[in-house]
Every structure is written in structure tokens, then in C-alpha cells.
Steps between C-alpha positions, in 0.01 A plus 500: 500500500694323222414137438684270262287368214648173378411390149537141621234551769275670247519209255487197732205332664475551877734267685402232751512626858693239695407498871741599777673240713329421830607244759789257487584302186768247408658424166813366334602829339388855568544753219498871584400733216248445220694642209645307208766322707279411793207382291721297266679342795174420680342356186792272423535395864134399515522317169795304643292396801610750765234643730545872433365821653558839337471823700457834322495842664218628277379288205684328212633757255479799733879540499738536208383180327162651413634843410803444275539543126404143412817439297605134504876528450743206528850541632640717776670837497833314475602350166496118475880476470537688827240283671675181395839637601379586849236234570539220247310397184176418679452865597492625140273214395261587781503871415446435131206267567291722728266618224454139383399403854251786519327449167493121547335544840240736355421248227484206740270676744292676235548842662321776309749786531534640146830316458678564170846376408587779259859547614692772681732766363787642704577840354800732502472877480873579452789361300678393818214258572552303179801283602327380815178424316689311230692296756186404688316402184792289376537323834138390494529414130791268582261321737246432227275807526381635164588860581443775247729801472325828422687800357371856520255462209374165625447644848296785355285255306448262792439759772357798312765726655812656347656542844695172503834430335485118514363207694441127505188287516457197728229269363466311829335798665151647497238682702195435714246666729682471834197536726300241308804273510558528874130446573502202266798355685318548829191321370711211370688475830172491694369223273821307564431515874692808618329672792528868402434762765470870420522800733739293711832684531754297694604682815768260621682173434647281773642153540303266725665161538539348154243726336467864402213713628383805307259734676236735363256730678239227530683170478817305443639234268731219608711372210801281444640748248433855385551677167511879527399661169397854589788665310476883497202487737688312773426664838809621683404302810428170325860377512797702626700650214311343209320812377826691537665288227303671220392846392119502456472734202178618340425429136238739359283440193252689290256396229359715223157508352459239221724547198341580167526233229767716334715521813440135582641407159814704573575439869612145581312353203619145581413519870846480658569638843798738518748605767792735443844420636569831678582498870167673567303392199141465388295201397187496287247281323148496363251418776129424539274704274791576263645755741868592511655414838822666610688436823816608674662572833292719731568682823559305822200671657152381413349726230288784634388664174480447123822701472695208649454330163605795284837344423338188358252705294794704369666178382194424287523844338872454441473154345165537326420866422163418346393280792624768738187697422281221635337535839654305790208303646670278760786549745629239744810340644647225715819417683797322347765328712843619382833344601846649467624214281180497286444132584219336695609380842416164655548481875480218751422716800500198730451124451168454322451872435563617142459845346511622138536873453614764251383441141620833361204547265493147355241365742232360268702218345772480764257491793293226336804284428657568839183392676510168317871460578439560870220242501718245319778559748274445800320194361775318310825650627584639155773762514392861480596683178703770677721479808346537843653770717457676831333843488739794475311813615593817311682762709278787617199334339259741666651778290442318170251760369783753526802313371307295244328818384839666452619193309197519271568867426863412421394213272254726319775755444726232353214372284439852372866548413510166316176577316676792327697235308187401311 
């Protein structure tokens, strides 16, 4: 039987096994989900003096937070001008500062997670991508970011691939080892006083008087307020309609055997992480052991064989013909919460019950910063960086593997047509 082999698991020390919840407990704030958002929220809540309990269905990092590409990218899918036009100037400032929040937190807590602030390149593979890339770069430049525009020759030199027509570099960004990071956040939260419980999936939430009660198989937590941060791993029964607001897509990744010194000098010689701007694009970086990591959108079904990753391996051969001969040593994936407007959603499901969901592939930096913003809101009353809304379930959500799969095929066709303009 096929079993995913995560490079992150292979290169991290064993994680702490947090015990399951048993009996009845009380706290100020209950956080559900030990990913980047939940752990950051719990940590900052505890540091502000709130008695905090965190419940995780498995163990910290077992969801998407411990299995993503480890790219620390500021901003959202929307350009900063659009964010400010729709939500005000604070929204763009928040989005642009998410990487700062993440790297500052790593430094403050001394988390050993291979963090490197080498920048991020957003790449275009067709001429029609250039105007959008230029506009985005200039908008951030007008806000004080020292962006760097890269023409075709510069892209070849910086990435080691002749596949790209242009791109721009964001110096605020970087990369890290996501599993080490999430486990480091958990350790810091525990030191700050957060009571973390693993193997404690929440089976129900109910209002009892002035407090909320969350139940698990072996216990319950009574809390004044709850933060739900389970994102793409939100159970359908946890809160009516919440899971139905996103499409839980799979992001697959592969890692090669170590690059030779010759290839390492050619491919990403300055260490940047890269994402291309296509509708169904790829992202890549150099990972632990000087391996080339490549990721992209996978099937909605869980992978059942090595062949499920053939599309990602083919992207390596297409972008880096010499590296394409290297053996693929690791294959893994995790879920990404996608929204129709490509923005994260903040919901007040009921008084004292907040949820953050749908990071659209920007979860490392955005989840960290959102967790802090949620904690600040609950402890000081500070306004949240994006508007709070009521959940809007997607029509026929149960059919999302069908209609989203058709949409992905359509996007890939459009990407292929545009790529002929190279």
C-alpha cells in the first residue's frame, strides 16, 4: 500500500506527544486546531494572560501546516491596491507585514526551523503574465518594498531555468522547515502556559449559559470564547456550513535526491523560493540536504500510488532538464483551504465564537499573523485586519471534487494556451 514519505518528517526530530483531553476543564479561550493559526493565537493569548486550552485532532503539524512548501510569502492573492479599495489601508499593511511577523516571532522565540530570509520570486511563463506581475511589483514598491524586476535573462540566472519570461522578487519573503516551525510554536505555546491536548478531535460545540462547551470523546472544555482554526481539516459536523465555505484542495510535493555541486550552483543559487503565476502553477525551492522541492495542485482524492505525483515530477523535467534525471526520493501532500474570492475568511459564527479559514496557499506567514491578530482582538479589542462575515456555504459543496476538478482542467487548458506565447 502506498504511504506518503514527507521530507519534513524525515528531517525533523520526533515531535512531542501531547496527551488527549480527559475530564472537564475550564479556560478563558479554547483554540481548536494546532496549525500555524491556532498555535500563534494560543501563544499570544497565553502571553497576554488568558488561560488557554488548545485541542488538536492528531498532533501539532499533522495537517497542512506541517506538510506545506515552507514558503514564507507576504501579501495575499489580491494586489494591495485592491485590498485597500475594498477593505481600507489597514488590510494591505497587514498583508504586507505577515512575513515580518513570522520571522520576528521565530527570532524572539529562538525556534530552530531552518529559517532563511532569501526572498521570493513570482514568475511568469507567458507574455500575458507580464503586465500583472509588473503592476503587483510596482504597487508594493510604492509602499516602500525594495522589489526587483527580473527580465528573461535575469530569471534564468536566478532560477536556473529558461522556462520563465519575467518575474519579480520580494525581499520580505523567505523559507523555513514547516514541521520544525509548527513544533517549535507548540513548544513555545506550552512554555507560555497553553494546555495543548492531542488526539482530541472536537465532536460538538454548544452554548451553556454564558459559556461555550466543546466536547471530545473523553472530556469537555468550558470556555468564555472559542477560536476555530482547523481550516481545510474542519470536520463537516463541527459547525453547520463552515466547512462548506471552502474547497479543501490537495497540494502535492516531491523532493529529489541531493543536487550535485554543479546543479546547486545553477538552480536557485541565491536561495529564493519561487512560485509561478499561472492559475494552476508550481512552486519550488531548495530544501533540506540540498534537494530540489517542487509542489503543485494534486487530485482531490488522497494519493494511492507514486503515479499520483507524476505531474509534479514532470514539472521538474520541464523546468530543469538536468535535474529531471534525478531520483524522486520523497512524495507527500496536505490540504489547502481555497475560497472563491482568494481571500481568507473571518467569521463570527456566534457571540464569542470566531473562525479563520481559507488561506489559499499563503498559510505560513498569513496563518501566523492571523493568529496574533485574533489574540489581539480577543485580549485588547483591537480591530481584526479583514472584515468579519457570516459563512456562505458553496452551492452543491458535496460535489466539489467534480466541479472543482473540471475547473482545474479548464484552468490548465487556459494555462497551456497562454504558455504558447512564451
